[in-house]
Biopython code that builds the backbone (N, CA, C, O; Angstrom):
import numpy as np
from Bio.PDB.StructureBuilder import StructureBuilder

atoms = [
    (1, "MET", "N", (72.027, 4.711, 53.734)),
    (1, "MET", "CA", (70.834, 4.938, 54.517)),
    (1, "MET", "C", (71.213, 5.519, 55.882)),
    (1, "MET", "O", (70.820, 5.012, 56.933)),
    (2, "PHE", "N", (71.975, 6.577, 55.825)),
    (2, "PHE", "CA", (72.425, 7.284, 57.016)),
    (2, "PHE", "C", (71.251, 7.646, 57.925)),
    (2, "PHE", "O", (71.315, 7.438, 59.136)),
    (3, "TYR", "N", (70.181, 8.188, 57.341)),
    (3, "TYR", "CA", (69.028, 8.613, 58.144)),
    (3, "TYR", "C", (68.346, 7.426, 58.805)),
    (3, "TYR", "O", (67.850, 7.539, 59.926)),
    (4, "LEU", "N", (68.318, 6.307, 58.128)),
    (4, "LEU", "CA", (67.721, 5.101, 58.688)),
    (4, "LEU", "C", (68.543, 4.607, 59.868)),
    (4, "LEU", "O", (67.998, 4.272, 60.920)),
    (5, "LYS", "N", (69.846, 4.565, 59.688)),
    (5, "LYS", "CA", (70.741, 4.080, 60.735)),
    (5, "LYS", "C", (70.599, 4.883, 62.022)),
    (5, "LYS", "O", (70.663, 4.323, 63.116)),
    (6, "PHE", "N", (70.407, 6.185, 61.897)),
    (6, "PHE", "CA", (70.302, 7.041, 63.073)),
    (6, "PHE", "C", (68.860, 7.399, 63.421)),
    (6, "PHE", "O", (68.610, 8.329, 64.189)),
    (7, "ASN", "N", (67.916, 6.653, 62.850)),
    (7, "ASN", "CA", (66.499, 6.797, 63.191)),
    (7, "ASN", "C", (65.979, 8.214, 62.952)),
    (7, "ASN", "O", (65.124, 8.693, 63.697)),
    (8, "ASN", "N", (66.483, 8.877, 61.932)),
    (8, "ASN", "CA", (66.024, 10.220, 61.605)),
    (8, "ASN", "C", (64.877, 10.104, 60.603)),
    (8, "ASN", "O", (65.059, 10.294, 59.401)),
    (9, "PHE", "N", (63.694, 9.787, 61.128)),
    (9, "PHE", "CA", (62.552, 9.502, 60.260)),
    (9, "PHE", "C", (62.057, 10.734, 59.519)),
    (9, "PHE", "O", (61.451, 10.596, 58.456)),
    (10, "ASN", "N", (62.292, 11.934, 60.039)),
    (10, "ASN", "CA", (61.868, 13.144, 59.327)),
    (10, "ASN", "C", (62.639, 13.313, 58.022)),
    (10, "ASN", "O", (62.045, 13.620, 56.989)),
    (11, "LYS", "N", (63.954, 13.117, 58.058)),
    (11, "LYS", "CA", (64.772, 13.233, 56.837)),
    (11, "LYS", "C", (64.532, 12.037, 55.918)),
    (11, "LYS", "O", (64.483, 12.190, 54.697)),
    (12, "LEU", "N", (64.384, 10.855, 56.500)),
    (12, "LEU", "CA", (64.123, 9.657, 55.713)),
    (12, "LEU", "C", (62.823, 9.805, 54.927)),
    (12, "LEU", "O", (62.742, 9.394, 53.769)),
    (13, "ALA", "N", (61.819, 10.387, 55.551)),
    (13, "ALA", "CA", (60.512, 10.565, 54.907)),
    (13, "ALA", "C", (60.607, 11.419, 53.647)),
    (13, "ALA", "O", (59.781, 11.286, 52.745)),
    (14, "LYS", "N", (61.599, 12.286, 53.581)),
    (14, "LYS", "CA", (61.772, 13.150, 52.408)),
    (14, "LYS", "C", (62.396, 12.413, 51.220)),
    (14, "LYS", "O", (62.374, 12.925, 50.100)),
    (15, "LEU", "N", (62.949, 11.227, 51.446)),
    (15, "LEU", "CA", (63.581, 10.448, 50.376)),
    (15, "LEU", "C", (62.622, 9.475, 49.703)),
    (15, "LEU", "O", (63.018, 8.703, 48.830)),
    (16, "ILE", "N", (61.376, 9.517, 50.109)),
    (16, "ILE", "CA", (60.397, 8.534, 49.652)),
    (16, "ILE", "C", (59.555, 9.092, 48.519)),
    (16, "ILE", "O", (59.210, 10.274, 48.506)),
    (17, "SER", "N", (59.232, 8.231, 47.571)),
    (17, "SER", "CA", (58.315, 8.562, 46.490)),
    (17, "SER", "C", (56.912, 8.153, 46.947)),
    (17, "SER", "O", (56.634, 6.967, 47.123)),
    (18, "TYR", "N", (56.033, 9.137, 47.136)),
    (18, "TYR", "CA", (54.673, 8.859, 47.626)),
    (18, "TYR", "C", (53.691, 8.760, 46.480)),
    (18, "TYR", "O", (53.852, 9.434, 45.463)),
    (19, "PRO", "N", (52.672, 7.925, 46.633)),
    (19, "PRO", "CA", (52.399, 7.065, 47.787)),
    (19, "PRO", "C", (53.417, 5.931, 47.866)),
    (19, "PRO", "O", (53.832, 5.385, 46.844)),
    (20, "ILE", "N", (53.811, 5.586, 49.082)),
    (20, "ILE", "CA", (54.772, 4.500, 49.299)),
    (20, "ILE", "C", (54.015, 3.212, 49.590)),
    (20, "ILE", "O", (53.099, 3.179, 50.411)),
    (21, "LYS", "N", (54.414, 2.164, 48.905)),
    (21, "LYS", "CA", (53.809, 0.841, 49.083)),
    (21, "LYS", "C", (54.559, 0.121, 50.194)),
    (21, "LYS", "O", (55.783, 0.005, 50.154)),
    (22, "VAL", "N", (53.815, -0.362, 51.187)),
    (22, "VAL", "CA", (54.420, -1.104, 52.287)),
    (22, "VAL", "C", (53.723, -2.453, 52.386)),
    (22, "VAL", "O", (52.521, -2.531, 52.640)),
    (23, "ASN", "N", (54.495, -3.509, 52.184)),
    (23, "ASN", "CA", (53.962, -4.870, 52.256)),
    (23, "ASN", "C", (54.231, -5.443, 53.638)),
    (23, "ASN", "O", (55.380, -5.575, 54.061)),
    (24, "PHE", "N", (53.159, -5.777, 54.329)),
    (24, "PHE", "CA", (53.242, -6.415, 55.639)),
    (24, "PHE", "C", (52.859, -7.878, 55.481)),
    (24, "PHE", "O", (52.304, -8.262, 54.451)),
    (25, "ASP", "N", (53.146, -8.697, 56.483)),
    (25, "ASP", "CA", (52.700, -10.094, 56.452)),
    (25, "ASP", "C", (51.187, -10.171, 56.269)),
    (25, "ASP", "O", (50.675, -11.103, 55.647)),
    (26, "SER", "N", (50.479, -9.187, 56.814)),
    (26, "SER", "CA", (49.012, -9.187, 56.785)),
    (26, "SER", "C", (48.419, -8.576, 55.521)),
    (26, "SER", "O", (47.204, -8.629, 55.331)),
    (27, "GLY", "N", (49.243, -7.999, 54.655)),
    (27, "GLY", "CA", (48.739, -7.382, 53.431)),
    (27, "GLY", "C", (49.478, -6.092, 53.111)),
    (27, "GLY", "O", (50.408, -5.705, 53.818)),
    (28, "THR", "N", (49.057, -5.435, 52.043)),
    (28, "THR", "CA", (49.711, -4.221, 51.556)),
    (28, "THR", "C", (48.949, -2.978, 51.989)),
    (28, "THR", "O", (47.719, -2.942, 51.958)),
    (29, "GLU", "N", (49.701, -1.963, 52.391)),
    (29, "GLU", "CA", (49.126, -0.657, 52.713)),
    (29, "GLU", "C", (49.901, 0.398, 51.937)),
    (29, "GLU", "O", (51.071, 0.205, 51.606)),
    (30, "TYR", "N", (49.243, 1.511, 51.650)),
    (30, "TYR", "CA", (49.888, 2.640, 50.989)),
    (30, "TYR", "C", (49.845, 3.840, 51.923)),
    (30, "TYR", "O", (48.818, 4.123, 52.540)),
    (31, "PHE", "N", (50.962, 4.538, 52.023)),
    (31, "PHE", "CA", (51.042, 5.748, 52.826)),
    (31, "PHE", "C", (51.274, 6.898, 51.856)),
    (31, "PHE", "O", (52.208, 6.869, 51.056)),
    (32, "ASN", "N", (50.419, 7.907, 51.934)),
    (32, "ASN", "CA", (50.351, 8.944, 50.912)),
    (32, "ASN", "C", (51.174, 10.197, 51.157)),
    (32, "ASN", "O", (51.259, 11.055, 50.279)),
    (33, "SER", "N", (51.781, 10.321, 52.326)),
    (33, "SER", "CA", (52.496, 11.559, 52.629)),
    (33, "SER", "C", (53.598, 11.315, 53.654)),
    (33, "SER", "O", (53.653, 10.270, 54.303)),
    (34, "GLU", "N", (54.469, 12.307, 53.781)),
    (34, "GLU", "CA", (55.516, 12.238, 54.800)),
    (34, "GLU", "C", (54.885, 12.080, 56.177)),
    (34, "GLU", "O", (55.361, 11.296, 56.998)),
    (35, "LYS", "N", (53.822, 12.821, 56.424)),
    (35, "LYS", "CA", (53.154, 12.773, 57.732)),
    (35, "LYS", "C", (52.655, 11.361, 58.041)),
    (35, "LYS", "O", (52.846, 10.871, 59.154)),
    (36, "GLU", "N", (52.021, 10.707, 57.072)),
    (36, "GLU", "CA", (51.532, 9.333, 57.285)),
    (36, "GLU", "C", (52.695, 8.382, 57.536)),
    (36, "GLU", "O", (52.622, 7.530, 58.421)),
    (37, "PHE", "N", (53.772, 8.528, 56.757)),
    (37, "PHE", "CA", (54.935, 7.663, 56.941)),
    (37, "PHE", "C", (55.506, 7.831, 58.345)),
    (37, "PHE", "O", (55.765, 6.843, 59.031)),
    (38, "ILE", "N", (55.703, 9.069, 58.772)),
    (38, "ILE", "CA", (56.273, 9.340, 60.091)),
    (38, "ILE", "C", (55.375, 8.786, 61.193)),
    (38, "ILE", "O", (55.870, 8.221, 62.169)),
    (39, "THR", "N", (54.069, 8.942, 61.048)),
    (39, "THR", "CA", (53.120, 8.425, 62.040)),
    (39, "THR", "C", (53.257, 6.916, 62.208)),
    (39, "THR", "O", (53.122, 6.400, 63.317)),
    (40, "HIS", "N", (53.523, 6.208, 61.113)),
    (40, "HIS", "CA", (53.581, 4.742, 61.132)),
    (40, "HIS", "C", (55.011, 4.205, 61.072)),
    (40, "HIS", "O", (55.216, 3.013, 60.844)),
    (41, "TYR", "N", (55.995, 5.073, 61.274)),
    (41, "TYR", "CA", (57.406, 4.710, 61.130)),
    (41, "TYR", "C", (57.783, 3.450, 61.911)),
    (41, "TYR", "O", (58.422, 2.553, 61.360)),
    (42, "SER", "N", (57.400, 3.371, 63.175)),
    (42, "SER", "CA", (57.821, 2.225, 64.002)),
    (42, "SER", "C", (57.169, 0.920, 63.553)),
    (42, "SER", "O", (57.678, -0.162, 63.844)),
    (43, "LYS", "N", (56.064, 1.018, 62.856)),
    (43, "LYS", "CA", (55.399, -0.165, 62.295)),
    (43, "LYS", "C", (56.102, -0.604, 60.998)),
    (43, "LYS", "O", (56.129, -1.789, 60.668)),
    (44, "ILE", "N", (56.664, 0.364, 60.277)),
    (44, "ILE", "CA", (57.296, 0.098, 58.985)),
    (44, "ILE", "C", (58.759, -0.308, 59.146)),
    (44, "ILE", "O", (59.188, -1.319, 58.590)),
    (45, "VAL", "N", (59.511, 0.463, 59.891)),
    (45, "VAL", "CA", (60.942, 0.205, 60.073)),
    (45, "VAL", "C", (61.124, -0.544, 61.388)),
    (45, "VAL", "O", (61.210, 0.058, 62.459)),
    (46, "THR", "N", (61.181, -1.854, 61.286)),
    (46, "THR", "CA", (61.261, -2.710, 62.468)),
    (46, "THR", "C", (62.716, -3.009, 62.838)),
    (46, "THR", "O", (63.629, -2.806, 62.037)),
    (47, "ALA", "N", (62.908, -3.488, 64.047)),
    (47, "ALA", "CA", (64.253, -3.874, 64.502)),
    (47, "ALA", "C", (64.817, -4.988, 63.625)),
    (47, "ALA", "O", (66.009, -5.004, 63.318)),
    (48, "GLU", "N", (63.961, -5.909, 63.228)),
    (48, "GLU", "CA", (64.373, -7.018, 62.355)),
    (48, "GLU", "C", (64.891, -6.475, 61.019)),
    (48, "GLU", "O", (65.927, -6.918, 60.522)),
    (49, "MET", "N", (64.158, -5.511, 60.443)),
    (49, "MET", "CA", (64.572, -4.896, 59.189)),
    (49, "MET", "C", (65.901, -4.162, 59.369)),
    (49, "MET", "O", (66.801, -4.292, 58.539)),
    (50, "MET", "N", (66.021, -3.406, 60.432)),
    (50, "MET", "CA", (67.244, -2.641, 60.682)),
    (50, "MET", "C", (68.463, -3.550, 60.801)),
    (50, "MET", "O", (69.538, -3.212, 60.305)),
    (51, "ALA", "N", (68.307, -4.685, 61.447)),
    (51, "ALA", "CA", (69.423, -5.626, 61.592)),
    (51, "ALA", "C", (69.903, -6.098, 60.221)),
    (51, "ALA", "O", (71.107, -6.189, 59.984)),
    (52, "ARG", "N", (68.968, -6.398, 59.319)),
    (52, "ARG", "CA", (69.347, -6.844, 57.975)),
    (52, "ARG", "C", (69.987, -5.709, 57.174)),
    (52, "ARG", "O", (70.965, -5.926, 56.458)),
    (53, "VAL", "N", (69.443, -4.517, 57.294)),
    (53, "VAL", "CA", (69.977, -3.370, 56.564)),
    (53, "VAL", "C", (71.402, -3.063, 57.023)),
    (53, "VAL", "O", (72.264, -2.763, 56.197)),
    (54, "LYS", "N", (71.656, -3.133, 58.314)),
    (54, "LYS", "CA", (72.994, -2.848, 58.844)),
    (54, "LYS", "C", (74.031, -3.864, 58.371)),
    (54, "LYS", "O", (75.214, -3.539, 58.269)),
    (55, "ARG", "N", (73.597, -5.086, 58.084)),
    (55, "ARG", "CA", (74.523, -6.125, 57.601)),
    (55, "ARG", "C", (74.745, -6.063, 56.085)),
    (55, "ARG", "O", (75.617, -6.754, 55.559)),
    (56, "GLN", "N", (73.966, -5.246, 55.392)),
    (56, "GLN", "CA", (74.041, -5.183, 53.936)),
    (56, "GLN", "C", (75.428, -4.753, 53.474)),
    (56, "GLN", "O", (75.992, -3.788, 53.990)),
    (57, "LYS", "N", (75.966, -5.470, 52.505)),
    (57, "LYS", "CA", (77.239, -5.106, 51.880)),
    (57, "LYS", "C", (76.944, -4.556, 50.491)),
    (57, "LYS", "O", (76.093, -5.081, 49.775)),
    (58, "PHE", "N", (77.643, -3.510, 50.121)),
    (58, "PHE", "CA", (77.430, -2.894, 48.819)),
    (58, "PHE", "C", (77.598, -3.907, 47.695)),
    (58, "PHE", "O", (76.846, -3.887, 46.721)),
    (59, "SER", "N", (78.572, -4.782, 47.827)),
    (59, "SER", "CA", (78.852, -5.779, 46.784)),
    (59, "SER", "C", (77.736, -6.809, 46.634)),
    (59, "SER", "O", (77.716, -7.563, 45.661)),
    (60, "GLU", "N", (76.813, -6.846, 47.586)),
    (60, "GLU", "CA", (75.725, -7.823, 47.549)),
    (60, "GLU", "C", (74.360, -7.192, 47.278)),
    (60, "GLU", "O", (73.332, -7.835, 47.496)),
    (61, "LEU", "N", (74.334, -5.943, 46.806)),
    (61, "LEU", "CA", (73.059, -5.310, 46.476)),
    (61, "LEU", "C", (72.391, -6.064, 45.331)),
    (61, "LEU", "O", (73.062, -6.533, 44.413)),
    (62, "PHE", "N", (71.076, -6.176, 45.392)),
    (62, "PHE", "CA", (70.311, -6.816, 44.332)),
    (62, "PHE", "C", (69.761, -5.716, 43.435)),
    (62, "PHE", "O", (69.170, -4.750, 43.918)),
    (63, "VAL", "N", (69.957, -5.865, 42.123)),
    (63, "VAL", "CA", (69.489, -4.867, 41.163)),
    (63, "VAL", "C", (68.793, -5.576, 40.013)),
    (63, "VAL", "O", (69.282, -6.586, 39.508)),
    (64, "ASN", "N", (67.634, -5.034, 39.597)),
    (64, "ASN", "CA", (66.965, -5.505, 38.383)),
    (64, "ASN", "C", (66.244, -4.317, 37.744)),
    (64, "ASN", "O", (66.484, -3.172, 38.127)),
    (65, "SER", "N", (65.376, -4.574, 36.787)),
    (65, "SER", "CA", (64.713, -3.485, 36.064)),
    (65, "SER", "C", (63.737, -2.693, 36.935)),
    (65, "SER", "O", (63.318, -1.603, 36.546)),
    (66, "TYR", "N", (63.372, -3.215, 38.095)),
    (66, "TYR", "CA", (62.471, -2.495, 39.005)),
    (66, "TYR", "C", (63.230, -1.550, 39.927)),
    (66, "TYR", "O", (62.633, -0.651, 40.519)),
    (67, "GLY", "N", (64.533, -1.743, 40.056)),
    (67, "GLY", "CA", (65.345, -0.919, 40.947)),
    (67, "GLY", "C", (66.346, -1.779, 41.684)),
    (67, "GLY", "O", (66.837, -2.774, 41.151)),
    (68, "MET", "N", (66.649, -1.391, 42.920)),
    (68, "MET", "CA", (67.554, -2.195, 43.735)),
    (68, "MET", "C", (66.981, -2.297, 45.129)),
    (68, "MET", "O", (66.193, -1.456, 45.561)),
    (69, "HIS", "N", (67.393, -3.349, 45.831)),
    (69, "HIS", "CA", (66.917, -3.462, 47.207)),
    (69, "HIS", "C", (68.051, -3.800, 48.142)),
    (69, "HIS", "O", (69.093, -4.316, 47.739)),
    (70, "ILE", "N", (67.816, -3.493, 49.420)),
    (70, "ILE", "CA", (68.755, -3.858, 50.470)),
    (70, "ILE", "C", (68.051, -4.788, 51.440)),
    (70, "ILE", "O", (66.823, -4.828, 51.506)),
    (71, "GLY", "N", (68.847, -5.536, 52.190)),
    (71, "GLY", "CA", (68.280, -6.553, 53.075)),
    (71, "GLY", "C", (67.738, -7.686, 52.234)),
    (71, "GLY", "O", (68.278, -7.995, 51.172)),
    (72, "TYR", "N", (66.676, -8.302, 52.704)),
    (72, "TYR", "CA", (65.997, -9.362, 51.947)),
    (72, "TYR", "C", (64.845, -8.758, 51.161)),
    (72, "TYR", "O", (63.731, -9.281, 51.180)),
    (73, "GLY", "N", (65.114, -7.662, 50.475)),
    (73, "GLY", "CA", (64.056, -6.955, 49.765)),
    (73, "GLY", "C", (63.312, -6.019, 50.693)),
    (73, "GLY", "O", (62.201, -5.587, 50.386)),
    (74, "ASP", "N", (63.923, -5.701, 51.836)),
    (74, "ASP", "CA", (63.267, -4.860, 52.834)),
    (74, "ASP", "C", (62.937, -3.470, 52.303)),
    (74, "ASP", "O", (61.835, -2.962, 52.510)),
    (75, "ILE", "N", (63.897, -2.861, 51.620)),
    (75, "ILE", "CA", (63.704, -1.501, 51.126)),
    (75, "ILE", "C", (64.109, -1.461, 49.659)),
    (75, "ILE", "O", (65.226, -1.837, 49.305)),
    (76, "TRP", "N", (63.188, -0.998, 48.803)),
    (76, "TRP", "CA", (63.431, -0.891, 47.368)),
    (76, "TRP", "C", (63.650, 0.564, 46.986)),
    (76, "TRP", "O", (62.979, 1.462, 47.494)),
    (77, "PHE", "N", (64.607, 0.786, 46.075)),
    (77, "PHE", "CA", (64.918, 2.104, 45.545)),
    (77, "PHE", "C", (64.790, 2.050, 44.028)),
    (77, "PHE", "O", (64.970, 0.998, 43.415)),
    (78, "ALA", "N", (64.481, 3.188, 43.435)),
    (78, "ALA", "CA", (64.459, 3.267, 41.975)),
    (78, "ALA", "C", (64.823, 4.682, 41.551)),
    (78, "ALA", "O", (64.626, 5.643, 42.296)),
    (79, "GLY", "N", (65.351, 4.788, 40.354)),
    (79, "GLY", "CA", (65.642, 6.088, 39.770)),
    (79, "GLY", "C", (64.507, 6.489, 38.846)),
    (79, "GLY", "O", (63.927, 5.654, 38.153)),
    (80, "ARG", "N", (64.203, 7.761, 38.845)),
    (80, "ARG", "CA", (63.155, 8.290, 37.969)),
    (80, "ARG", "C", (63.728, 9.483, 37.204)),
    (80, "ARG", "O", (64.477, 10.289, 37.756)),
    (81, "CYS", "N", (63.364, 9.579, 35.932)),
    (81, "CYS", "CA", (63.803, 10.718, 35.124)),
    (81, "CYS", "C", (63.219, 11.997, 35.719)),
    (81, "CYS", "O", (62.026, 12.063, 36.015)),
    (82, "ALA", "N", (64.068, 13.013, 35.893)),
    (82, "ALA", "CA", (63.621, 14.238, 36.557)),
    (82, "ALA", "C", (63.927, 15.503, 35.757)),
    (82, "ALA", "O", (63.625, 16.609, 36.204)),
    (83, "GLY", "N", (64.520, 15.345, 34.585)),
    (83, "GLY", "CA", (64.870, 16.514, 33.775)),
    (83, "GLY", "C", (63.647, 17.197, 33.193)),
    (83, "GLY", "O", (62.613, 16.563, 32.981)),
    (84, "LYS", "N", (63.765, 18.476, 32.939)),
    (84, "LYS", "CA", (62.650, 19.277, 32.402)),
    (84, "LYS", "C", (62.786, 19.546, 30.904)),
    (84, "LYS", "O", (61.833, 19.996, 30.267)),
    (85, "THR", "N", (63.959, 19.273, 30.342)),
    (85, "THR", "CA", (64.193, 19.551, 28.929)),
    (85, "THR", "C", (63.655, 18.405, 28.076)),
    (85, "THR", "O", (64.069, 17.260, 28.255)),
    (86, "PRO", "N", (62.726, 18.700, 27.140)),
    (86, "PRO", "CA", (62.184, 17.644, 26.284)),
    (86, "PRO", "C", (63.297, 16.880, 25.560)),
    (86, "PRO", "O", (64.211, 17.476, 24.991)),
    (87, "GLY", "N", (63.196, 15.566, 25.594)),
    (87, "GLY", "CA", (64.187, 14.706, 24.966)),
    (87, "GLY", "C", (65.402, 14.433, 25.839)),
    (87, "GLY", "O", (66.229, 13.584, 25.506)),
    (88, "LYS", "N", (65.516, 15.146, 26.952)),
    (88, "LYS", "CA", (66.651, 14.964, 27.858)),
    (88, "LYS", "C", (66.176, 14.755, 29.298)),
    (88, "LYS", "O", (66.898, 15.048, 30.251)),
    (89, "GLU", "N", (64.968, 14.253, 29.435)),
    (89, "GLU", "CA", (64.390, 14.074, 30.770)),
    (89, "GLU", "C", (65.245, 13.195, 31.675)),
    (89, "GLU", "O", (65.294, 13.401, 32.888)),
    (90, "CYS", "N", (65.917, 12.216, 31.080)),
    (90, "CYS", "CA", (66.706, 11.274, 31.888)),
    (90, "CYS", "C", (68.162, 11.708, 32.067)),
    (90, "CYS", "O", (68.976, 10.948, 32.590)),
    (91, "ASP", "N", (68.490, 12.928, 31.635)),
    (91, "ASP", "CA", (69.820, 13.460, 31.937)),
    (91, "ASP", "C", (69.931, 13.763, 33.429)),
    (91, "ASP", "O", (71.028, 13.790, 33.986)),
    (92, "GLU", "N", (68.785, 13.991, 34.067)),
    (92, "GLU", "CA", (68.715, 14.166, 35.520)),
    (92, "GLU", "C", (67.892, 13.022, 36.079)),
    (92, "GLU", "O", (66.813, 12.720, 35.569)),
    (93, "VAL", "N", (68.395, 12.387, 37.121)),
    (93, "VAL", "CA", (67.683, 11.259, 37.726)),
    (93, "VAL", "C", (67.551, 11.497, 39.225)),
    (93, "VAL", "O", (68.497, 11.923, 39.887)),
    (94, "THR", "N", (66.371, 11.216, 39.740)),
    (94, "THR", "CA", (66.129, 11.282, 41.175)),
    (94, "THR", "C", (65.986, 9.860, 41.681)),
    (94, "THR", "O", (65.212, 9.078, 41.129)),
    (95, "ILE", "N", (66.724, 9.517, 42.727)),
    (95, "ILE", "CA", (66.620, 8.188, 43.328)),
    (95, "ILE", "C", (65.808, 8.313, 44.601)),
    (95, "ILE", "O", (66.076, 9.175, 45.438)),
    (96, "SER", "N", (64.810, 7.446, 44.742)),
    (96, "SER", "CA", (63.968, 7.500, 45.934)),
    (96, "SER", "C", (63.560, 6.101, 46.366)),
    (96, "SER", "O", (63.674, 5.136, 45.611)),
    (97, "VAL", "N", (63.085, 6.019, 47.593)),
    (97, "VAL", "CA", (62.563, 4.762, 48.127)),
    (97, "VAL", "C", (61.190, 4.547, 47.506)),
    (97, "VAL", "O", (60.351, 5.448, 47.523)),
    (98, "THR", "N", (60.957, 3.358, 46.959)),
    (98, "THR", "CA", (59.683, 3.076, 46.300)),
    (98, "THR", "C", (58.832, 2.045, 47.020)),
    (98, "THR", "O", (57.631, 1.962, 46.764)),
    (99, "ALA", "N", (59.422, 1.254, 47.917)),
    (99, "ALA", "CA", (58.627, 0.251, 48.643)),
    (99, "ALA", "C", (59.387, -0.257, 49.859)),
    (99, "ALA", "O", (60.617, -0.274, 49.893)),
    (100, "TYR", "N", (58.618, -0.665, 50.846)),
    (100, "TYR", "CA", (59.145, -1.347, 52.031)),
    (100, "TYR", "C", (58.453, -2.695, 52.116)),
    (100, "TYR", "O", (57.255, -2.799, 51.855)),
    (101, "ASN", "N", (59.190, -3.712, 52.476)),
    (101, "ASN", "CA", (58.622, -5.034, 52.720)),
    (101, "ASN", "C", (58.893, -5.382, 54.174)),
    (101, "ASN", "O", (60.023, -5.683, 54.556)),
    (102, "VAL", "N", (57.845, -5.337, 54.974)),
    (102, "VAL", "CA", (57.964, -5.575, 56.414)),
    (102, "VAL", "C", (57.492, -6.996, 56.681)),
    (102, "VAL", "O", (56.466, -7.220, 57.324)),
    (103, "ASN", "N", (58.256, -7.942, 56.176)),
    (103, "ASN", "CA", (57.910, -9.351, 56.321)),
    (103, "ASN", "C", (58.864, -9.994, 57.309)),
    (103, "ASN", "O", (60.047, -9.659, 57.359)),
    (104, "HIS", "N", (58.352, -10.890, 58.068)),
    (104, "HIS", "CA", (59.181, -11.562, 59.061)),
    (104, "HIS", "C", (59.788, -12.804, 58.428)),
    (104, "HIS", "O", (59.097, -13.786, 58.158)),
    (105, "VAL", "N", (61.093, -12.741, 58.197)),
    (105, "VAL", "CA", (61.823, -13.858, 57.605)),
    (105, "VAL", "C", (62.991, -14.191, 58.508)),
    (105, "VAL", "O", (63.443, -13.361, 59.297)),
    (106, "LYS", "N", (63.460, -15.386, 58.385)),
    (106, "LYS", "CA", (64.627, -15.783, 59.165)),
    (106, "LYS", "C", (65.870, -15.230, 58.502)),
    (106, "LYS", "O", (66.105, -15.471, 57.318)),
    (107, "SER", "N", (66.662, -14.497, 59.250)),
    (107, "SER", "CA", (67.911, -13.935, 58.736)),
    (107, "SER", "C", (68.967, -15.017, 58.665)),
    (107, "SER", "O", (68.947, -15.978, 59.433)),
    (108, "LYS", "N", (69.886, -14.848, 57.735)),
    (108, "LYS", "CA", (71.011, -15.784, 57.606)),
    (108, "LYS", "C", (72.008, -15.532, 58.702)),
    (108, "LYS", "O", (73.031, -16.213, 58.774)),
]
sb = StructureBuilder()
sb.init_structure("model")
sb.init_model(0)
sb.init_chain("A")
sb.init_seg("    ")
for serial, (resi, resn, name, xyz) in enumerate(atoms, 1):
    if name == "N":
        sb.init_residue(resn, " ", resi, " ")
    sb.init_atom(name, np.array(xyz, "f"), 0.0, 1.0, " ", f" {name:<3s}", serial, name[0])
structure = sb.get_structure()
């Protein structure tokens, strides 16, 4: 998450699968475009989230059938089949951010 680490929200916005689901303590919101994500970036990517993401170790990534997440489920990623050849759609895979969880939890 090079772009996240250096706060490059324009490049980060291009890695997202829209609409992006963002879960806040107050409820869920969906952002439908790069422009919407960038407008609300500081609300979505909080200092608390960044601290957890920076501490993430590759060996401790959580992975299941929905994808993988970093932090305490702060940012979810998933692969999607992107091939154009019938029967070989999954020979090409695109990995993108599929959800953010902006919940306030106590860090370890």
